[in-house]
N, C-alpha and C positions, 0 to 999 in steps of 0.2 A: 465590495465584497473582501474589500482589505481589513486585514488584523492588525492592531497594533504590536509590536514588538514584544514577546512574551507570551502574549492572547491569541487561544485558538481562535480561527473562521469563524463567527456564528454563525454562518449556513452548515459547517462539518458538525457544530454542537447540533443545532439541530436534526442533520440527516441522522444522528445517534439518536436521538429522544423518538425519531419516527421507526425508527428500528427494533429499540425496546418496545415499542406499543406492539411492533408484532410479532414479538417474541412468548412463544409459549409460557417458558421460562422464568416469566417475569409476573408477579404476584401484581393479583388484580387493581389492591388500593395502590399498589404502586404507581401501577399504569389510568389509574385514574388522575395521578400529581402529574405523571409527564403527559396526559392529556390536556390539560388545563395550561402547561408550560408551553407545549406546541401551539396553541393556539394564542396564547397571550404571543408570542416568537412572530405568528404570522400576522395577527393583526398589527404588529408594530411597525411591524416591515411592509407594510399593504401587499402581502405576497397572495393578491387575490386568485393567478393562475394554481398557486400551489392549494391554497383553499379549496379552490374546486375539487382539483382531484382529491384532497385528503375526502372530502365529503360523497364523490361519489365512491370512495372506496369502504366508506362508511368506517371512518377512523376518527371523524368531529361529525358535528352534528348542522345543518345548515342556519346560522341566522343571516335571513336576508338581508337586513338594517346595514347588520358590521359587511357585507359582500361588497353591497350598493355606497356604502361607505368607501370600501378601498378603489372602487374601480372609480368614484371622484375624484378621489386626493391622487391613483395614478394619472389619470384625464388630465389634470392640472398640471401636476409634474412634468407630465411628459411638454403639456403645451410651453414652458415654460425655458423649458431643454431646447426644446425647436424655436424659441424665440432667441436663445443666447448664439445658434448655431449658424443660424440667418445671420444675427447681429455680424458676426465672428468672418463669415463669407462677403456680406456687406464692406467690410474694414476690408480685407485684402480684396477684393474686386477694384475700391479705389486707389488699391495703390500704382495703376497707371499712370493714375493723376497725379500722384506725388513723386513718379519718377522724376519727373519736370524741376520739382523743387530740389531735392536731391536722395541719390539712391541709397547712402549710407545713412541719412536719417531714415527712410521709409523700412531699411534693411534691423536698425534698431527697434525700433516700436512698432512694425505689421510683420508679419510672417506667415506660414502654415501652422505655427503651432497653437494659435487660439482656436484653429476647426479643428486641429486634433484633440486640442482638449475636451471641445463641446463633445465631441464626436464618443471620446472615454469615458464622460459623465452620463454619458445615453447610456452607454454598454455599462459602466456598473450600476449603471438603476436599472436599468435588466435581470439584472443577475440576484440586485437586493428583491428584486420581487417573486424572482424565480420563474423567470419567464422564458425558460432555454432557447428555445428555436429565435426567438426574437434579439437576445444577448448572444449568440454567436453569430448572425447575421450582423449585429451592430458591431462587434469586434470585427470580421471583416472588417467594415468600411474605415474604423479607424488602426486597421494594419495598412489598407492601402493610404492612409495620412501621416504614417511614421517612417520615418529615416533611419535614427537609430538603432543599430540593433540592441540595444540593452532596454529601450522600450520597447522593441518586436517582445521580445524575450518574457516581458511580463505581461503583455497582454497571452502570449502564451499558459503563463502560470494561472492566469485567471480563468482561462482555458480547461487548464489541468484541473482546478479548481471544481468548473463547473462540471466537470466529468468526475468526478468522484463523488461529488453529492449524488448525482444521479448513477452511479456505481458504470457508468458507461462506457466501457474498457476498449472500444473500438475508436470512441473519441479519443480517450487518451493515449493509445498507442500512438496513434495519427501524431498528438500535439509534441509527445518524447521526439519521434520520428521527425518531428517539423522545429523546436528545440537544437536536437544534436545536429541538424545542416545549419541552421541558425551558428551556431557555435562554430562552423569552420568560417563564419564572414569575420569572426573575434568575438566580443565576449569575454566579460569578466567574472575571477574566479568563483568570487560572492556567489554570483546566478549559477555558475555551472555547479560546483558546490550544493545550491538547492537543488536543481534540477535532481540531483542522486538519490537522494530521500524522496521525491516523487516520483522515481525509477522503480526505488525499492521498494517504496508501496505497492506500485503497480503489481511488481515482480510477486512480492509477497500476495495479493490479494488473487491472484490467477496460479498461486500452488506454485510457482518458481521460487523455494524458500531457497535454492544455492546460489543462484544470482541475487536475492532479495539481503542474504544478508554479506556478501561480498559489499555489495555499495551502501548498505546501513553501517556496516566496518569501518570501511573510506570515510563515512561521515562523520565519525564522534566526536573530535575535535572541531569539527570547522560548521556544525550543526545551528543552522539560524531557521530551520523554517517551521517556527511556531505555530504560523496559519494553520498547519495541518494537524500536527498535537503535541501536546508540552514534550519536554525533555524526558522526562521519565517513562511515557508511554515507548517513547524511542527506544530508549534503553530494552523495555520491556522484548520489544518488535526484534529487538538487534540480538539478546540473548537468545529468545524462542528459536528463531531461524538459523543461528549460528551452532546451535545445540545437534541439528540435528542435518546439519550442511560442513562440519570441520572435523578432520580427524583429532586426537586426543590434545597431540604438541600442539597444534595449529589454535585449539580450545582455548588452551592454557594460554600462547603468545598473546590472542588478540583478543578474551575474555575474562577470564578467569584472575589475570592479572594486568586488565588495563585500567588505569588512574581514572578516567573519564565513566568507565562505569563502576568501579568501587565508590566512586560516592555518592552515588543515585541507587544504587541497586537494592540497598536498604528500607528505600522508600513503596517501593515493591512488594507488597505480602506475598512472602514464600518463595521470591523465584531467589534470591540467595542461596535459599536452603536447596532448591532446584539445580541450581547451575552447581553449589558445591560437593554436594554431595554426591551426584551423578558423578565428576572430577574424581572425589574422595572415596569413590566406590561406599559411600553408605548408601546403601542399597534400600534399607531401610524405610531410612528418611527420607530418599526421594520419591520413594509410593509419595510417601505422608504431603509432603509439595508438590505433588505432582496432582495429587487426588483437591491441594486448595486452590491451584492453578486455575485446573477446568472451567471452574465458573467463570472467571475472567476471558478465558478463550473462547466460551461460549458466547457471552455476551459483547463481544469485540466485534463489530459487523464487520472488520476487514475477515476476521480469521474465522470467524462463525461458520461458512460456508467450506471450511477445511478442517471441521474437529475432529472429524472420527481417521482423517488422515492423517492430522497429526499426531493426534495420540496416537495411530500404529506405528508411524513412525517412531516417536520418541521412545516405545516400549523397545523397538527391534534397535536400536542403538544401546539400550542399556541392557540389554539381553545379551546383544552379541559382545558388548563390554565382558559383562561378566564369565563368559563361558571363553572367553580370548585367554581365560588365567589355565582352562583346566581340557584336558585329555578326555578326562571323562570324571563326572560330578555326580551324587545323590541326586533324585528329584527335590528330596526331604531335605536336602541341607540347602540347595538352591531355593527353597521354601521360605526355610528358615530365614537365609538372607534378607529375602524382602518383604518377609512378615507376612505372608499370605500364606494359604493352603497346599497341601500338596495337588489336591484337586483340579485349583484353580492353576496355578503353575503347568500341570498336565496338558491342560484342556488351550491356555495359552501359546504355549510350547507347537504344542501339535497344529495350532491352525498357521503359525509363523512358516514352521517346518514344509508344511504342504503348498504355503505361497511361496516356498522359496526364498524366505526371506532370512532363514536360519542356517546354517550349514553345521547340522548335526541328528542325530538319532533316538528316539527314545528306545530303550530296553525294558517294558511295560513289566516284565516276570520279574528280572533283577532291581529294579525301580533303577536305573542306571541312564543316567545322559550319553552318548558319547558323540565327541566333536569331529566332524568330518573336514576341516578348512581347505579348502583349494588351495592347491600349491598355483601361486601367483607366476612364478616361472615356466610350470608346466603348460598353463594355460595360456600364455604369451608365445610359448613356443606351437603350440597346438594350433594357433590363431595364425601366427606367421606362414604354416604350413598350408595350411588352410586358403589363406589368402596366395599365395604361389601358387597355387594349383589352377586358382581362378584367373591367374595373370595369365600363365601358360596356356589356357583352353581361351582365353580372350586372342593371343598372340598367334596361335594355331590356325583360326578362324580366317586371324587377319592375314595372314600368309596363305591360304587356299585364294582367300578373292583377290589375291594381288596376283597371283598365279596364272587366274583365270582373263 
């Protein structure tokens, strides 16, 4: 399941194609092509367990001859891998007789590494054929034969890739926690930076965009996680998560003016206009770019479950930024600024106001929006008073208990 530097992990490419096959917005003619590509990938890597699942889900048609061929190849490959493991174990078991001849020679030519490599090869084989349970089991066996922290971290990365293939967030969360505990024992910066991207992707996939943005921004200049996605996709995720997570000043410093982002942002359609029109308060251009980006967000397997949520959050950000400049403004002026109808903006704002997302009120008769932004200092004062009253009540209760 290893990917060459600069290339996305093949199984994750396959996972995206499987996602598109089940997406209602993908055209039937496109699904025919995707189905052929998925079948070719499954056949090339002898992914019999996945093939059986896809047949059961009526995504692929059953070809018994192909399935039998894949099973035979898997059995043959496992036999070879087991023989390699047995030979390595025999070699290590023979270490005792070699000790008499010379410990230095034995340490130079023999050791546990041969056994570990055999188990690792078997783990990667199970990952390649998409046998999740056996892959996880074999990775645990490989870990028991591993001493170096760096090599243990590599096994965690394999597990994380497996987790993202199946979108198993419980497995991903546990693996990230495990990786962090391993880093307490040591570990190099390259692997630590890679983990940030994995963790950021996990947070983005579980709708914690603020944490995802922070981790992505920390990894911009050190990105090497090409097995997950290309660098332009990484920038796409970074910009999307940052827009709804950062304040205006931070967005300018960390995103708008970031040289790493400026070098790539033009490769992603609409992304540059989306970011810069928001910062430059060109709201009509922003809505045009936003409409262009919706298709990409909707067809992304990590962002798709949060599509409606993200759309709401982005609109909250842009409406709040517009209203920040006014004590009151006509609905017509706001509709003109965004390039939409008065009816549309009236309906939009009423929903956001009712949900507590915007601090303003609509004077329908006068056709005016009046902002009523909360006073931050007054809110802090009220919160302090409330917390003080709560603390005093607790102290009084405690004093009565002590008196008894």
